[in-house]
C-alpha positions as CSV (number, residue, x, y, z in Angstrom):
1,X,19.5,-68.9,53.1
2,X,22.9,-69.6,52.0
3,X,23.1,-66.4,49.4
4,X,26.2,-65.5,47.6
5,X,27.2,-61.6,47.8
6,X,27.5,-61.7,44.3
7,X,23.4,-62.4,43.3
8,X,22.8,-60.0,46.9
9,X,24.2,-57.5,44.5
10,X,22.7,-58.2,41.5
11,X,19.7,-58.9,43.6
12,X,19.5,-54.7,44.8
13,X,20.8,-53.9,40.9
14,X,17.9,-55.4,40.1
15,X,19.9,-57.3,37.5
16,X,18.5,-60.8,38.8
17,X,15.5,-63.2,37.2
18,X,12.2,-62.1,38.4
19,X,11.9,-65.7,40.1
20,X,15.5,-65.5,42.0
21,X,14.3,-61.8,43.3
22,X,11.0,-63.1,45.0
23,X,12.6,-65.7,46.5
24,X,15.3,-63.7,48.5
25,X,13.2,-60.9,49.0
26,X,10.7,-63.6,50.7
27,X,13.3,-65.2,52.1
28,X,14.8,-61.7,53.4
29,X,11.2,-60.6,55.3
30,X,12.1,-63.9,57.7
31,X,15.8,-63.6,57.9
32,X,16.9,-60.7,60.0
33,X,20.8,-61.7,58.6
34,X,20.3,-61.9,55.0
35,X,18.0,-58.3,55.6
36,X,21.4,-56.7,56.8
37,X,24.1,-57.9,54.2
38,X,21.5,-56.7,52.2
39,X,21.2,-53.2,54.0
40,X,24.7,-53.1,53.9
41,X,24.7,-52.9,50.1
42,X,22.3,-50.6,49.5
43,X,24.0,-48.6,52.0
44,X,27.4,-49.4,50.5
45,X,26.6,-48.6,46.7
46,X,25.2,-44.5,47.7
47,X,28.6,-44.2,49.4
48,X,30.2,-44.7,46.3
49,X,27.9,-42.9,44.3
50,X,27.8,-40.2,46.2
51,X,32.0,-40.3,46.5
52,X,32.2,-41.1,42.5
53,X,28.6,-39.2,40.8
54,X,28.4,-40.4,37.5
55,X,28.3,-36.9,35.8
56,X,31.5,-36.8,37.0
57,X,32.7,-39.9,36.4
58,X,31.1,-41.4,33.2
59,X,32.6,-38.7,31.3
60,X,35.9,-39.8,32.4
61,X,35.4,-43.3,31.7
62,X,34.1,-42.0,28.4
63,X,37.2,-40.0,27.4
64,X,39.2,-42.6,28.2
65,X,37.5,-45.6,25.9
66,X,37.6,-42.8,23.3
67,X,41.2,-41.9,22.9
68,X,41.8,-45.8,23.6
69,X,39.7,-47.0,20.6
70,X,41.3,-44.1,18.7
71,X,45.0,-45.7,19.0
72,X,43.2,-49.0,18.4
73,X,41.9,-48.1,15.2
74,X,45.3,-45.8,13.7
75,X,47.5,-49.2,15.0
76,X,45.5,-50.8,13.0
77,X,45.2,-49.4,9.9
78,X,42.5,-48.0,9.9
79,X,42.0,-45.3,6.8
80,X,38.3,-43.9,8.1
81,X,38.0,-40.4,10.2
82,X,35.9,-41.9,12.5
83,X,35.9,-44.3,15.2
84,X,32.8,-44.6,17.4
85,X,33.1,-46.5,21.2
86,X,29.7,-46.0,21.4
87,X,29.0,-49.9,22.6
88,X,32.1,-49.5,24.8
89,X,31.2,-46.4,26.4
90,X,27.8,-48.3,27.7
91,X,29.6,-51.2,28.8
92,X,31.7,-49.2,31.0
93,X,29.4,-46.9,32.2
94,X,27.1,-49.9,33.1
95,X,30.5,-51.6,34.9
96,X,30.3,-48.4,37.2
97,X,27.6,-49.1,39.1
98,X,27.9,-53.2,38.9
99,X,30.8,-54.0,40.4
100,X,32.1,-50.3,42.3
101,X,34.0,-46.9,42.0
102,X,36.5,-46.3,39.9
103,X,39.0,-44.1,41.2
104,X,40.5,-40.8,39.9
105,X,43.7,-39.1,40.7
106,X,42.2,-35.2,41.5
107,X,44.3,-34.0,38.6
108,X,42.2,-36.1,36.2
109,X,38.6,-35.0,36.8
110,X,36.8,-33.2,34.6
111,X,34.8,-30.9,36.1
112,X,33.2,-27.2,35.4
113,X,35.6,-25.3,35.6
114,X,35.5,-21.8,34.4
115,X,32.7,-19.6,33.4
116,X,29.0,-20.7,33.5
117,X,28.2,-20.7,29.6
118,X,28.3,-23.4,27.3
119,X,32.4,-23.9,26.3
120,X,33.9,-25.7,23.6
121,X,37.2,-28.2,24.7
122,X,39.2,-29.4,22.5
123,X,41.8,-32.4,23.1
124,X,45.7,-33.6,21.3
125,X,45.8,-37.2,21.7
126,X,49.6,-37.6,23.1
127,X,51.9,-40.0,24.1
128,X,50.3,-41.5,27.4
129,X,46.3,-40.2,27.5
130,X,45.4,-36.2,26.0
131,X,46.5,-32.4,26.5
132,X,43.5,-30.6,25.9
133,X,44.8,-27.5,24.0
134,X,44.3,-23.9,24.0
135,X,42.6,-21.4,21.8
136,X,45.2,-20.3,18.6
137,X,47.6,-23.5,19.7
138,X,48.9,-24.7,16.9
139,X,48.0,-28.4,15.2
140,X,49.4,-30.8,12.1
141,X,47.6,-32.8,9.7
142,X,47.0,-36.6,11.5
143,X,46.7,-35.3,14.6
144,X,43.5,-37.0,16.6
145,X,41.3,-34.2,18.5
146,X,38.5,-35.2,21.1
147,X,36.2,-32.8,20.7
148,X,34.2,-31.7,24.1
149,X,31.8,-29.3,26.1
150,X,30.7,-27.6,29.0
151,X,27.1,-27.6,28.6
152,X,26.3,-25.3,31.8
153,X,22.3,-24.7,31.2
154,X,22.3,-25.5,27.3
155,X,19.9,-28.8,26.6
156,X,20.5,-28.6,22.8
157,X,23.2,-27.9,20.5
158,X,25.3,-28.5,17.3
159,X,29.0,-28.8,16.8
160,X,30.5,-28.1,13.7
161,X,34.5,-27.7,12.8
162,X,35.8,-25.4,9.2
163,X,39.2,-25.9,8.2
164,X,41.2,-23.6,5.4
165,X,39.5,-25.4,2.6
166,X,35.8,-24.4,3.5
167,X,34.3,-27.8,4.3
168,X,32.3,-27.8,7.2
169,X,32.6,-31.4,9.7
170,X,29.1,-32.2,11.7
171,X,30.7,-33.7,15.1
172,X,27.6,-33.4,16.9
173,X,24.9,-34.9,16.7
174,X,26.3,-37.5,14.9
175,X,24.5,-36.9,11.6
176,X,21.9,-34.4,10.7
177,X,19.2,-36.2,11.3
178,X,20.6,-37.0,15.1
179,X,19.1,-35.3,18.5
180,X,21.1,-32.4,18.8
181,X,20.4,-33.0,23.0
182,X,23.2,-32.4,24.8
183,X,24.9,-34.5,27.8
184,X,24.3,-33.1,31.1
185,X,26.9,-32.6,34.3
186,X,31.0,-31.9,33.7
187,X,33.0,-32.1,30.0
188,X,31.2,-34.0,27.4
189,X,33.2,-35.4,24.9
190,X,31.6,-36.2,21.7
191,X,32.0,-40.3,20.8
192,X,34.2,-39.8,18.6
193,X,38.0,-38.9,18.3
194,X,38.7,-37.1,14.8
195,X,42.0,-37.3,12.5
196,X,42.5,-33.5,11.4
197,X,43.7,-33.5,7.7
198,X,45.8,-31.4,5.8
199,X,43.9,-28.4,4.7
200,X,45.5,-25.2,5.8
201,X,46.0,-22.9,8.4
202,X,43.2,-23.2,10.6
203,X,40.4,-25.7,12.0
204,X,37.8,-23.4,13.5
205,X,34.9,-25.2,15.6
206,X,31.8,-23.7,16.5
207,X,29.1,-25.1,19.0
208,X,25.9,-23.7,18.8
209,X,23.6,-23.9,22.1
210,X,19.7,-23.7,23.1
211,X,16.8,-24.8,25.5
212,X,14.9,-26.0,22.5
213,X,16.0,-29.0,19.7
214,X,18.2,-27.2,17.0
215,X,18.4,-27.3,13.0
216,X,21.9,-29.2,12.5
217,X,21.1,-27.4,9.0
218,X,21.0,-24.1,9.3
219,X,24.1,-23.8,11.9
220,X,25.9,-26.0,8.7
221,X,24.8,-23.7,6.2
222,X,26.0,-21.3,8.8
223,X,29.3,-22.4,9.2
224,X,29.9,-23.3,5.1
225,X,28.8,-19.1,5.2
226,X,31.6,-18.5,6.8
227,X,34.1,-20.7,5.4
228,X,33.0,-18.4,1.7
229,X,33.6,-15.3,3.7
230,X,37.5,-13.2,3.2
231,X,38.0,-13.5,6.8
232,X,37.0,-17.1,7.6
233,X,39.1,-17.2,10.7
234,X,36.6,-14.8,12.5
235,X,33.4,-14.2,10.8
236,X,31.0,-14.4,12.8
237,X,28.4,-17.3,12.5
238,X,25.3,-16.4,11.0
239,X,22.8,-17.6,13.8
240,X,20.9,-16.1,16.2
241,X,21.0,-19.0,18.8
242,X,23.6,-18.3,21.2
243,X,27.0,-19.9,19.7
244,X,31.2,-19.7,20.8
245,X,34.1,-21.0,18.9
246,X,37.8,-22.2,19.0
247,X,40.3,-21.8,16.1
248,X,43.3,-24.0,15.9
249,X,46.1,-22.8,14.2
250,X,47.8,-25.4,10.9
251,X,51.0,-25.9,11.4
252,X,52.2,-26.0,7.3
253,X,53.0,-29.7,6.1
């Protein structure tokens, strides 16, 4: 039976129509060469997944797509603060398994580093890529920020930010009614980039984590209370769940 490698790849991935899948399955039972080709493709796919596991590769795909999407949006003159690349992320994740490995340089690998507690990561888009920021680094109005997190053992979480005007922005989930489930694996990027406005003094990010769903409104209210305090850059977040924060200094306009 003359079958293209492309069709065999789709057969192994379960992407063929049922009748075509059954025809190849039946043919392989009596055709040793065909069965060997299928086995070789299956072994190759397994080796690819072992060398490039999804928990390592997909976050990197997301990071690159999000940054590209925000660059395109800005170049196109978009006036909104948010740009979604969810559909592209899904397509890229599917492509990972359909066409083989996506090679990552070791220096670009986004993996779990540091301690075992959940951690916030903040990236600044720069020419040619992005730069991970440190606590206390300076940011400016118009900077494009990518928020990420290391979930560690947490399965749910909420990420908000508080600016120097006391305004609170929700980063994860996308809306107060959205799921607070966190991704698994290495660093996970929130699927929207964020453009800093001209609010003065600072931008403070909070990550509240748990092993059960989190009350988004409670976290927003707690962040707003911090904004109303006399020391919004350092006041404790008034929630009972574990939390961590990340403060960026804002440069004068």
